[in-house]
N, C-alpha and C positions, 0 to 999 in steps of 0.2 A: 750336704753337710761336709765340712772339711775333713772330719775324722772318718767318714764313711768310705769304705772300699768301693761301694757301688757307684757313688757319684764322683769320687775323686781317686782315680787309679794312680797309686804311688809307684807303679812299676811299668810305666808306659814303654812299649817296645821291648820289654825284657821277657826272656823265656827261661824255663828251669827244667832240670832233669826230673826232680821229684817235688810233688806238691801235696801238702796235708792241711786239712782244715776241719773245724767243727763249728759251722755257722749257727746263728740263733735259730731255734725251732719255732716255726709258726709265727714269726715276728713280721709285722707289716713293713712295707718300704715306702710309705706315704711321703716321708721327708725327702726321699731320693727320687720321687716319681718324675719330676720335671727333667732332671738330668738323665735318668735311665731311659725315659721315653724318647728323649732327644737322641740319645746314642743308639737306641733300637731302630730309629728311623733311618739310620745309616746302613742298616743291614749288617752283613758280615765284615764291613769296614770297621765296625765297632765290636763290642763284646757280646751284645745281646741279640744277634741276628736270628737266632733260632726261634725266638718268641718270648713273650712276657707272661709270667705266672700271675695269678690273681693277686691283687694289691695286699691281701691279708697275709701272704706268706712268700718271703723272698729267698727261700732256700735254693731254688733253681737258678736264681741270679748269681749266687756265689759260685755254683758249679760252672756256669757259663764263663764267669770271670776266670776261673782256674783253667778251663779248657783253652781259653785264649792265651794262656801263658805256657802251653805245651810247646816243646820244640817240634819242628817238622821231622817226619820220618827220616829224611835225608841227613838230618843232623843227629840221628840217634834216637829221636822220639822222647817221650816222657811217660811217667806213671804218676797217677794221683789217687788219693784216698780222701773221701769226704764222709762225715757222719751226718746222717739224716734221721728224722723221725719217719713214721710210716707214710706220711702224706705224699711225698714225691713218687712213691711206687704206683699209685693208682688215681690220685686226685685229678680231675679234669676229663671231660668227655672228649670224644673224637673231634679234632679241629681246635680244641682249646689250647691255650699257651702251654700248659703243662704237658699235654699229650704230644704237641708238636716238638717240644724239647726232648722228650723221651724218644720220639721218632728220629730226630736228628742224631742223637747219640747212638741209637741202635742201628740206623741205616749206615752210619759211618763205621760201625763195628768197633766202637771204643769201649763199650761196657764189657769188662772181663768177668767180674764176680760181684755178688752182693752177699754179705754175711749178716744174718739176723742175730743180734746180740741179746743177752738176757736183759730183763727189766731191772729197774732200781740200781743202775750203775752210776747215775749222776747225782750230784748233791742237791740239785733243785728240781728234779723231776723223776718220777718213777716209771715213765713210759718206756716201751720197747724202742730200740734204736737199731739202725742198719748202716753198715759201712759199705759204700759203693767204691769199687776199684775200677778205674778207667786207665786205658793206655792206648797209644797209637803204635805200639810195637809188640802186638800179640805174637806168640810163638805159633808155628804152623797148625798144631793140633787144636788151638783155641780159636782160630779164625772162624768167624761166623757163629761162634758159640758163646753162651753165657752160663756161668756156674752159679747156682744158688746154694748157699750153705746155711743150714739151720743150726745155729749155736745157742739157741735160747735157753737150753738146759745146761750149758757149760759154765755154771757159776757155783760159787760157794758163799755161804752166809758170812758176813763180817762179824767179828766178835762184838764190835760196837758200831752202830750205824752212825753215819754222818749226814744229817738232814735226810733227804730221800734216798741216799746211797746206803743200801743194806746188803748189796751183793758185789762180788768182785770175781774176775776171771783169774784163776790160778795159773801158774806157769804150765801145769799139766794141761789145763784147758786151752791155753794159747797154742801149745804144741799140737794138741788134738786138731784144732782148727787148721793149723798150718799143714798137717799131714793130709787132712781131707782135701785142702786146696791143691796140694802137690799131686795127689792121686788122680785128680780130675776124672772122676767116674761117678756113676749113679749108685747111691747107697741110701741108708736110712736118713743120713744128714746132708746129702749132696744130690742135686739134680742138675743135669746138663740139658740145655735147650738151645735150639737154633734161635738166632735173633728175631726171625719172623714169627716164632711161636707166640710172641707177645703182641703181635699185630692182629687187628680185626678191622672189618669194614662195617661201618654203621649205616644200616638202611633205614630210611624213613618209610613207614608203612601207613598208607592212607586207607580210609574207609569212607563210603559215600555219605553225603548229607541227606538226611530224610526228615522232612518237616510236614507237620499238619498246620492248617490255617483255619482260623475261625474269628468272626467278629462277635465277640462276647463282651459283656460288661467288665469282666475281670481283665481281659486283654486291653480294653479301651483305657481302663484305669492305669495299666502298665505304661501305655503310651503317654498318658498325662504326666508321668514321672520322668520322662526322658528329657535330656538337655535340649535336643532339637525342637521338641514341642514347646518347651518353656521359653525358647528364644524367639519363637514366632510371635507376630503381633496378634492382638486380641481378635481381629477380624478373621485371620487365617485359622486360628485355633477354633473359632466358632464354626467356620465352614467345614473343617475336618470332622469335628464332632457331630455336626448335623448329618453329614454324609454317612458316617459310620453308624450312628444311632438309627438311621433309616435304611440301612443296608438291606437289599432285597432278599438276601439268602444268609441266614444265620447258622446254617448247618456247618459241620466240620468238613473241610476239604483235605484230602490226603494227596492231592496232586497240586504242586505249586503253580504250574502254568495255567491250569483251569481257574484257580483262585485269582491269580494276578490279572488274568484277562477280564474277569468280572470287576476287579478292583480298578483297573485302568478305565473301564467303561464308566464307573461311578465318578472318577476324578477327571474325566475328559475335559479338556479346555480350562482346567484349573491350574494356575501358576503357583508353584510352591518351591521352596528350597530343596535341593537334592537330599540334604541331610534329613529333612523332615519326611520325605518319601521313604527313605531307608528306615527311619525310626518306625513308621507306620507298618511296613512289611515285617520288620523284626519283632515288633510288639505283638502282632497278630499271629505269630508263628510259635510253635514249640517243637522240640525234637521228638520224633516218633519213629520207633523201629519198624512199625507196620506201614508207614507212609511210603509213597513212591519215591524213588531216587531223584534228587534235584540235579538237573543237567545244565551245562552251559549252552551258548548259542550254537555250538557245533555238535551238540548231543552227547558230549562226554560227561561222565559223572563228576559232580563237584565234591571235593573232599570236605569232611567235617573236622575242623581243627580240634574239637574236643575229643575226637576218637583217634587222633593221630598218635602213633606210637613209633618206637624204634626197636631194631633188632641188631645185635652185634654178631656178625658172621665171621667165623674163623677166616683169616686172611687168604688161605689157599683154597677155600671152598667156593664153588660157583654160587653166586648170589641167587640165581634163579632156582637152582636145585634146592638150595636151603629154603627158599620161600615156599616152594611147592611141597616140601616135606614138613617143615616146621611151623608154617603160618597158615597156608591155604586150607588145610584140613580142619582148622579150628575157627577160622574167620573167612568164610567162603567169598565174601564180597570185597575183600581187601586187595590192594595192589601196591606195588613198589613205586615210590615217587622217583622217577628217572631224571628229574631235574636237579636233584641233589647229588652232586658229583664231587670227587676229591679235587682240590685245587692243584695238586701236584701231578697226579697220574691221569686225571680226567675221567676216571671210571666211576660207575654208579656207586654212591655211598662214600662217606668220608672215612679215611683211614685213621685209626686211633691206635695207640699203644698203651698198655698197662702191664704191670708186673705183680700179679696177685700171689706174692711169695708164700704167705701162710696157707693159702688154699692147696698149694702143691705138697705141703708137708702135713696136711690134715690127717689125723689118726682117729678113726671112728671109735667112739666110746659107747658101747651098747648100754641101753637104759637098764637100771636096776630091775631085778625080778619083781613082779607084782607081789609075790608072797613076802619078800623082804620088806617092801614098802608098807604092806599091811601090818606086818609084825611091829615095825617102828611106830606106826600110828597107834596100834593097840597098847604099846608100852607107854607112850605119851599119855594116852587116855587114862591108863591105870595110875600114872603118877599124879595126874590132875585129880582123880577121885580120892586118892590118899590125902592130897593137900586139902581138898574140900572137907574131908572128915575131921581134920584138925581145927577147922574154923569154929 
C-alpha cells in the first residue's frame, strides 16, 4: 500500500540521529506481505534481513525499519525509542522470526533499556506498554548490558478519563524514571543484565516408541476407516480382511519385530500399495508403555513423536549437564535429539532469546491467612441467613 511505511519506504538511503515511533499494536501486515517478503529475501540489503514476525503482528517490522535508518557509529551513531505492547518481549519460540529479531538486536548490543509503563495510558487500549531504547553508541559502562526499568506503578489517576486513558505519568514520575535510568544500577525498580542472560538453547528431548500389536476386531474396524484401505480396490480389501480374520495368532504382541515377522509371512507374495501396508501396521498397533522399544534397522531406538518435548537451557550452561540433572532423573529413557542444531553456531539445540521482564520484578504475595478467609466466609453466611429471614 502506498501509505504504508513497510511496503513503501519514503526515506530511502536516509539516516537520522534520533528516531521515535509508536507503531500499531498487534496489527497484521497482510496488505504489505508481498512487498515485505520480497524485501526480506534481499537479506540485509533491505530492511528486514533479521527475520519476519508472524503475519498477525507487524511491530518488529517497524523496529527493523527504524534500525535501518540509524547512522553508522563512524558517523556518530543514532538513538531510537519505540513503544510496544508485551508481545515483542517473548512471543516466538527459538528459531522463530521474533526470536531471531531479538537475537539480532541483542547480539549486536543495540538494546540499551526497556521501560515498563503503567497501564491505561492510551485512549484506545488499557494494556501495559513498554518503551524500548536502542542505540549503536552505548557508553562504555553499558556495553554488553541491558537495563530493565519497572515503572508500572509510576502513574496517577486522571480527574477525567479519556476513553481507555485513565492514568498519566506526572513530571515527578518522569523524573523518577530518568533518575533510575541515569543511576544504572540494580534496585527495586531497575535490573541490569548481560545481553546473553536473555538467551537460551532449546533442546528437543526424545523418548522411545513403544507399541503393542494385536489382530482384533476393534483394530480391524480401525483399518477399514483409513483412507489407504478405502482407496484400495474391492479385491484387495477382501484379501486383506480374509488374511486378518484368519490370522493364526490373535494374542497381543509387545515386540514389534516378532509381530511384523508373522504379519509378513501371512502377506507373503501379496502385492499391495505401500500406503496400505503402513495403514495395516498402524491400525493394528497401540502405544503401550510396557511394550518393548521399537528400533530401526541399526538397532537404535525410534522416537515417539507424541512424547517429544523441549527444554530451554540457559545459554551458558552445558546442555548435557542440564540434561543429566534436570531431565534424566525424571525420564530415564529420554535422550537429546542431536540432529537439531542452531543454524548459526552449529551447536546442539536452537538458540532463542526472550525478555521476561515482569518475571524479574515479580513480588511474592503471601496468601491470606486461613483464619481470615474462614472469618469472611462466616460473615457472608450470616448475611445470607439474615436476608433469608426477611423473606
